[in-house]
N, C-alpha and C positions, 0 to 999 in steps of 0.2 A: 680956177679949178677947185673942185670940191673933193675933201677926203673924208670918208665915213669908217669908223672903226667900232666894231660891236665887242661887247664884253658881258660877262655875267653868266655865260653858260656853264654847265656842269652836269653832274650825275646826281639825280634825285630819285627818291621812291614815289611811286603812285600816290597821289593825294597831296604831295608836297608842293612847294612854291619856289619860283625863281623870278628875278627881276633882271631883265636884259637892259643894257644901256647902249646907245649908240652916240658916240661923240663925233661931232662935225667940225671940220676946219677948213680953212680956204676963204673964199670970197662970199659965199652964201649959205645960209641956213634959215635964218628968219626971213620971212616972205615967201617960203616955199613949203609945200606939203611933204610929209614924211610917211614912209610905209614900212611894214614889216611883212616878210615873205619867208617861206620855209621850203626846204627841199628834204623829203622823206625817202627812205630806201624804196625803190621801185616805183616812185611817183614823180610827177612833173612838179616844177616849182609852183607853189600854191600862195595865194593871197592869205594874210593872216589878219591884218588890220591896218588902218591908215588915219592920218590926222591931218586937218588943215593947218595953216600957218597960225591962225588965231587960237587953235586948240578948241574951238567951240564945235566943230564938226568932227565926229569920229565915225568910223565904219569898222566893222568886224566880220570875219567869216562866221557862217552858222556853226561851224564845227567848234568855234571857241568862245562864242557869246555866253556871257554870264561867268566866264572863267578868266579870260584875258582882258587886260585894259591897256590901251594906249594913251600915253600923255607926253608933253614935251615941256621943257624949260627952255625957252629961247635965250634967256639971259646966259645960260650955261651952254648954249648950243647942243643940246642933248635931248634925244627922244628916248622913251622908255617903253618896255613892254612887261607889265606886271602879269605874271603866269601863275595862277592859282589852280587847285584841284587838277594838278597834272595827270595825265593819262600816258600809258605806254605809246599810244598812237600819235603823241605829241613829239616823240623822238624824231629829230631832223636837225639839219644845220639851218639857223635862222639868220636872215639877211636883213639889214636895214637898207633903205633906198630913199632917194630925194627926187622929187619931181614938181612940176609946176601946179598940179592939182592932185586932190587926194582921191585916187581911184583904186579898183581892185585888179587893174590890168597891169602886169609887171612891164609890159612894152612901154607904157607911158612914163616910166621913171628914168631918170638920166644918170644918176650916180648910185653906186652900190658899194657897200661894205664888203669885207672879206669873209663874213660869216662866223658864228659862233656855234659850237656843237651843244645841243641840249639832248640828254639822254634820261629817260624815264624808265626805272625799273619796276617789275611786278612785286 
């Protein structure tokens, strides 16, 4: 079984930065893709970014390209989401997830963290 725990969320002003972390424990992490998703008020859960096991392949949503960067440290069983130039529209609960491949479809992921709140003020 895999457990994922997000951290690093908080309240920041527009234009600021945050780095989210997702620590994995259990039997798997290395060898599997990781993704970040978010749930904003009044919206469905949406894809943010994903990264392959090797870290060489990354994908991100158009809404965050140029601002957010996903990375992973397999030795630490941790995936990160560096968020720069934050906007009020980025306010959401952010979830990390693990799956067999890096995709933008939440349905493809097998394990999910509890989420961490990110709030961006004007």
